[in-house]
N, C-alpha and C positions, 0 to 999 in steps of 0.2 A: 366882709369881702365887698369890694365895690361892684356895682352892677356890670361894668365893662369886663372886669376880670371874671365874674361869675359866668357871664355869657361865653367868654373865651374858653373857660374850663369846660362848659357844657358842650361846646363845639368840638373840642380836641380830644375828648375821651375816645380812646381807641386808635388815635393816630400815633405813629412812632414818635417817641419823645424827641428825637433828633430834629423833628420839624417844628418843635415849639420854640417861641422866641426866648432868647437869653435875657435875663433881667438880673436882679440882685444876686450877687455871689458868683455868677458865671462870668467867663471872660470871652466876649464875642470874638476877640482876635484869634482864639483857638479854633481849629477846625472842628465842626460838629462830628459826632459819631457817624461813620459811613453806614449805608444801608446794609452792607455786608456784616456789620457788627450787631445788627438788630437781633435781639434774642426772642423775638416772636410775641410782641404785644398783642397782635391779632390772633395768632395761632399758638401752637404748643411752644413754650420757651425751650431754649437749649439748656438742659439741666446740668448743673454742676454737682459733683459728689459732696456728700457730707464729710467734712474734714475738719480737724482741729487746727490746722495751719495751712495756709496757702499764700504763695508769693506771686506777684505779677504786677501788671500795669492797668491803667484805665480807671482806677478807683477800687475801693474795697468796702465790704460790709462784714461785720461779725455780730452774731446774735446767738441766742440759745437754741434757735430752731432753724432747720434747713429750709423749710418753705418760706419763712419770713426773710431769711438772708437772700434767697433767690429773688424774691420780689424786689428787694433793694438793688440787687445787681442788675436786674432787668431795667430798672429806672436809670441807673448810671449808664448802662450800655446804650440807651437811647438819647443821651445828652443831658439827663437830669443831673443836678448837683447833690452835694452831701445833705443839704436840708431836705430836698425832695425825697432822697433815698431814706433818710431817717424817719420822715413822717409815714411813707409808704410801708416801711419795714415795721414800724411801731403799730400801724393799723393791722397789719398781718399778724403780729404777735397777739393782738386782741382776739384774733380768731383761734390761733393754735395754742396760745397760753392764756386762756380766758380767766383762769383762776389767779393770775398774777398781774394782768394789765388789761386795759381796754377803755372803752368810751366812758365807763362809769367811775374812772379813777383820776389820777393826777400824776405829775412828774416834774422833772427838771432837765433842762437842756443847756449844755455848755457848747459854744460854737465859735470856731475860728474862721473868720472871713478873710479869704486870701486877697481880696481886693483892698480892703482897708488895713489888713495885717493886724487886726484887733480881735481879742476874745471878749465875747459878751455872753450873757445867760438869759434864759427865760424861765421864770418861776410859774409853773402851772400846778402848784400845790392846791389841794382842796381847801375850802374855807368852811368855818362853822357858821350856822345860821345867826342872824342878827340877834336872836333871842337868847343866845347862849350867855352864861355867866360863869364865873369861876366855881360856882356851886352846882352846875348842871349835873355833874357825875357824883354828887354827894347825896347819899340817902338821907332825906330829911328826918326820917324816923330815928336814925341812929347817929347821924353826923359823920358816918364813915363812908368810905368809897363804895359805890355800887359794885355788885358782882361783875367782874370783868367779862366773863363768858356770856352772861345775860345781855350785857350792853353790846358786845360784838355782834350777836345774832339778833339785831333789832334795828329799827329805823333810826334810833337815836345815835347810832354810830356813823351814819351816812353823811359825808361832807359834800358840799357843792362840787361836782366834777370839774376838773380843770384841763383834762387832756384834750378835748376838742378845741378849746380856746388856744392852748399851746400849739396844736397842729396848725391852726389857722394863722396864728401870729408868726410862727416859724416860716411858713410858706410866704407870707407877705413880706417879712423882713429880710429873709435870706434866700428864698427858693425861686424856682422858675415855673413851677406847676401851680395850677389852681387846686383848691381842695377837692374839687370834683374829680380831677384826673388822679390825684394822689391816693384817693380812697377806693378807686375802682378795683385795683387788684385784690384788696381785702374783701370787698363785696363778692367778687368772683370766687375767692378761696372759701368764703363761708357758704356759698351756694353749692360748689362742687365738692367741698369737703377735703379733709386731710386724713392721713393714715394715723390711727391711734398708736402711740408708743407706750412703753412701760411706765414712764413718768406720768403721762396724762392719766393712764388707767389707775395708777397708785394714788394720785392726788384726788381723783374722783372717788375712789373707794374710801379714802380717809375722810372725805367730806359727805359721804352718802347719807349718813344719819341726819345731819343738819340740813342738807339740801332737800331731804324728803319733807321737811316741815313746810317748805314753800312750794306750792303746786307749780308755779311758773318755772322755778329752778329745776324741779324734778322732771318736768316735761322736756326741758331743753337738754339737760346734762346726764340724766339717768336713763337707762334702758331697762324697762321692767324692774325698776327700783335698784338697779345695779350699775356699776361702771361699764362703759362700752368695752368690748373685747379688744385686746391688743391685736393690731393688724386689720381691724375693721375701719371703714371709712366714716368719719364723723362729719355730718353736715349741720349747719345752723342757719336755716332760712330766715329765722326771725332776726338774727344778727345781720344777715345780708340786707334785710329791710332797714335796719338801723343805719347801716353805712350808706345805703341808697338815699335815705332821708337826709343825712348830713351832707352828702356830696351834691345833691340836687337842690336842696333848700338852704344850705349853709348852716353855720353854727347857730344862727338865730332860731332854728328849729328846736334846739336844746335850751338855749338861754332865754327864749321868749315865745316858744311855740308849743306844738302838741307833744313833741318828744319830751320837752321839759315838764309839761303838765303831767305826763305819765310818770316821770321820775318823782316828782313831788307827791303825787297821789300814792304811789307805792311806798315811798319812804315814810310818809306820815301815817299810813294805815296798811301795813304789809298784809297781803293775802296769805293765809296759813291753812293747813289741812284741818279738818274738823277735830275739835278737841284741843288744838294748840293755839297759843297766842303769844305775841311778842310786843314789846313796847314800840310805839310809833315815834317818829322823829319830829323835828321842828322846822324843816326846810320849807320855804315858800317860793313862789315865783319871783317875788321881790329879791330874794337871795340869789336866784339864778340870774336875774336881770343885772344885778350889781357886780357879778363876777368879772374879773379881768385877769388875763395872763400878763405878767409884768416883766419888762426888761430890767435887768439889774446888773451892776458892775460885779465882776467875779471876785472871789477871794484870790489874791495873788501872793504867792510866797516863792522862795527860791531854795533849791536843794542841789548843792554841788554843781553849780553852774547852769542848772536847768530852771526855767520859769515854770512854776506849777500853778495851774488855774483850776478853781473848783467853784462849787455853788455857795452863795452866801445864805444868810437866814431867809426863810425858816429852816433850811437845811443846816445841819451841823457838820455835814460831810466835808466841805471845803476847809472849815476851821480845824476840825479834828485831824484830817489827813496832814495838813500843814504842821500842826503841833507835833504829831508823831514823828514826822520827818525831821523837824527841828530838834526834837529830843534825841533821836538817834545820832544826829550830828553832835549834839552836846555831850552825849556819852562818849563819843570818840575823843572829843577835846579833853574830857575829864580823865579818861583812862590812858590816852595815847595809843589805843588799839583800834585799828580800823574795823569796820563792819565786815569787810570782805575777808579779813584774816581770821575771823572767829570760827570756832566750832559750831555745829548746828545747835548744840545745847546753849552755848553762850549767846548766840544770835537770837534764839527764840526767847531766852531770858530777857535780853535787852528789849526785844519787840514787845513782850508782855508788859514790862514795866512802863514803856513809853505809851502803849495803848491804854493801860489802866489809868495812867496820869492824865492823858488827854480826855478820857471819858469823865474823870472826876471834874475837870474844868468845864467840859461841855455841859454836863448835867446841871451845874450851878449857874452858868452864865449865858447859855445859848437858848434862844426861843424867839418867837415872833413878837418881840417887845422892843420899845425904844431903848437906845443906849447900850446895846450889846457891844462889849469892848473888842471889836473885830481886830483892830491893829495890834492891840496888846496881846491877845491870845495867839496871834500868829507871829509875834516878835521873837526872833532868836534869843534876845536877852531874857524874855520871860521863860523860854525853854531852858536856858542856862540856869536860872534860879531854881526851876522845878527839878532840874537834873542833879542838884547838889545833894539830894538825899538818895541818889542811886547807889546801890551796892552791887558790884559785879558778881558777888558770890551768894547773894541772898535776896529773896523776894520781899518787897515791902508788904506789911500787913494790909489786907483789904477790909473795907474800902479805903483807898488812899484819900486823904483830905483834899479838898479843892484848894487851888492857889489863889493869889491875889493879883490879878492883872492890872496893877495900878500905875505902872510906869516907873516904879522905884524897885530896882532889882539888886540891891546890895546885900540883902539878908538871905540867910540859909535856914531861917526858922521854919519848922514844919507847920502845915496847916493844922487846924484843930477840929474841923468838922468833916467827917466822912459820911457820904450819903449812899443809901441802897441803890441798886441798879433798877431803873424803871423798865417795864416790859415794853418790847417792841416786836411785832410780828416779823417773821423771816421769809417773806415771799418777795414779790417784785420781779421785774425783768430789766435787762440792760442791752443796749445795742451801741455799736460804734460804726461810723461811716466816714469815708473820705472820697474825694473825687479827683479827677485828673488835673483840675485847676488848683488843688491844694486846700480847698475848704475842708473842714473837719467838724464832725458832730459826735458828741458823747452824750448819750441820752438815757436816763433811767426813768422808768414809769412803773406805776403800781396801782393796785386796789387794796393795798395793805396786806393782811395775812392771806394765806392761800384760800381762795374762794371768797375773799372779802367778807361782806356782811351775810352772805348766803342768799341775799334777796336779788332776784332777777326781775327786770322791768318787763311786765307781761306784753307779749307781742313784739318785743325788740331784742330778746335773746342775749342781753349782756348783764353781768352782775354789777351791783352797786358796791362801792367801797365801804370799808369800816374804818376809814382814815381817822375819824375823830377819837378813836381809842388810842391814838398816838399821843394825845394829851395826857399829862399826869392827872389822874382823877382828883387827887388831893395833894397838898404840898409834900414833896419828898421828905423834908425835914421841918418839923414845927419850928417856927420862928425864923426860918431862913427863906428869903424871897425865892419863889419858884417861877422861872420865866416860861414854863410850859403848861400852865393851867389853861383850861378852856376860857374863851371869851368871845364876844360878838364879832363876827366876821374874821376871827383870828385863824391863822394857818398853823396846824400842829407841827411841832418840830419833827424833822426827818433826819435820817442817817444817809440818805442817798448821796452818792459821791461821784457823779460823772466828772471826769478829770481829763485835762489836756496839758501835756508838757511841751514846751517850746525849747529849742536849742538855738541860741543866738537869734531869736525871733522867728525861727522856722519850725513848722510842726515836726514833732519828734515822736510823741506817743499819745494815744487816746486810750483811756481805760475806764472801766466801771464794772459794777457787779450788782446783782440782787442780793437779798439776804437780811433785810431789816438792819438792826444795829451792827451785824457782822459785816455789812457792806464796807464800813470804814476800815476795818482790819483787813478784809480781803483786798481792797484796793491798795492800801499801804503796803501790805506784804508782797503784792505783785510788783509794785514799783521798786521796792527794796531788793527783791529777788533778781530783778532784771538789771538794776543799776549797780548793786553792791555785792550780790552773791554769785556773780559770773554764770548766771543761768540764761539759756535762750528764752525768748518771750513765751513760747508755749510751755517750757519747763517751769518758768516762774509762775505761770498760771496753774500748772498741775501740781506744784509743790504742796506737801501736806501743810494744812493751815491750823493756826492757833488763834483764838479770838478771846482776848482778855479785855473785859469791859467794866472792870472795877467792881465786879460782883463777888459773891461768895466763892464762886468757882470759875474756871476758864474753860471754854469749849475747845476741845482738841479732837482732831480727826484720828482715826484708828492707827495710822502709821506713827503718830506721835504718842497717842494715849497708851497703846498696847505694847510699846517697844522700849528699848533702853533710853531713848531720848526722853520719853515721858517719865521714866523712873528717875533720871538725873534731874529733871525739872522739879519733880516732887521732892527730891532731896534738898533742893534749894528753897523750898517753901511754897511752891506753886501747887494749887489745888485744882487738878485737872478733872474734867468730866466729859462725857459724850455731849455733843452739841445737838443731839436729837436723833430721830429715826426718819430717813437714813442719816447716819452720822457724816454729813457733808456740810461744809461751810462755803457759801457763796457759789457763784457760777460766772466767773469773770469772762469778759470779752475785751479784746484790745486790737489796735492797729498801730503798727510802727511804720512811719514814713521813712523810707530808705534813701530818698533823693533820686534824682534823674527819672522821676515819674514812676518809681517802683514802690510797692507797699507789701508789708508782711501782715496779713490778718491772722489772728490767733483766737482760739476759744478753748473751752474745757475739753480735754480728751475723754473724761469719764463722768464727772459730776453732772447730775440731772440727765443722765443718758448721753452726755457729750453735746457740745455746742457746734456751731456751723460757721466756719470762716471761709470767705469767698473773695475773689478778685475778678474784675471784668475779663482780663486776659491773663490766664494762668501761664506761668513759665514752666 
């Protein structure tokens, strides 16, 4: 942050956002929000109800949490743009969803800029220390992979956080607010607290045993060794201090200052209760100093006239979503039967086959390495070749072998090597935001699995990620190159899939989800449900989900697993199983741009206790 902008941010904290200068992303020719539209930056904001769908004007925000969505709406109501709202909402999610996102993690932002009419992305993925090698997670005594759970709950799993750098870069490149102003609402939320819901209580209970190993974590998140009661107010003054440090000192406090020193010290030698010990990590201040959030060109594909934009590597989300959509179209071409005319069973069969095929290719070819065949993997011709083995009446045996994205697609020969499914935690958070000028943000952020590494930075109240366990510890298949092995400064592969669809160059739909590897299937299924299955946006989000990731079984929610649809899929050769406890897949948020300044924001009606969709001026 430049000194002039830092000073401006310090001076304007507490001012109505409509009084701030318009810069990148905003359109000064548009009238600023009137004082009558002020939702109370100084005093009590005008609260909007928690709802799964809301339509109106002035901009929109959709997230998994009401308090966080309200923060974003307040930013928009005072003249902030979509980038400002996305950062402020994300920071608030760090308070109310601390087991899924926050300062100690990373993420990916896809952004449509209304002024330039271009989509770009920011890669804020965590990085491995410079000392990492492809053998870091190999036990030298056995030559086999280290125990996964042991690594998760240790400093060795902690990557260099990218979230603060992404926030700073997003505001610089697209926003109108300083980091100082954007983080103030989250600081206040951490100080004053939020009401504990069932999801937060359940997640705390599920992690209480491992949280108790780390005194700083137990102090912040447990109450007498237990989860806080539903309905109680949860405050986190240490996290408020962390936000105050970042907003007043800038991100240099983390990447070159005392906050960073605290992160390095705790990750290298985590404090544990008497009698317990965990492995230390390898992160240094030099690793923090070297970190950069990166602007990257998006993955661009087309589906039935819509331009689909997603994240490039190290995320596999943009590539895999594009391939799934291409395969669905290829199945239509091969069979002559449209997706919209299929029964639920036949549709889910097609979706399962497309998803498993895309994951086979993703696992073999995608990672933070040179030479990933991006264009070939997202080429409809490659999908057509992969679709030639599709059987409308029978599931392909799992694992489906990976394909050859080599540019020559005349063959229908099956692949020969099928790979097991790598593990990926199913936490994370997602938000979508748009403003009255037409800017759109689709932003997924994470600390990896629920509760991250379990390690809290003493005195700062936030959990550190376990993102480095997203690397494959050892090659998936002996003798086959693995693009997702650990390495120095490398970013682990992700499934995060923040997505924006344009219709003839204009914003149409922004969508994304948490859920680890199930993110890809949740986002794809929502897009298909809305575009091809004649569902409203909120119904496309609420529809029962199936997640086939080329493993031994496919995750299916109860409405599918326990009913006639599941029985019919099983008869076709699909091996269905519960996706976990609770048996829920993803937690999608989305915003549809309706034109004429109107927006439809949508979120989950029930998953994770239901999400929160808001607009500035409801109709």
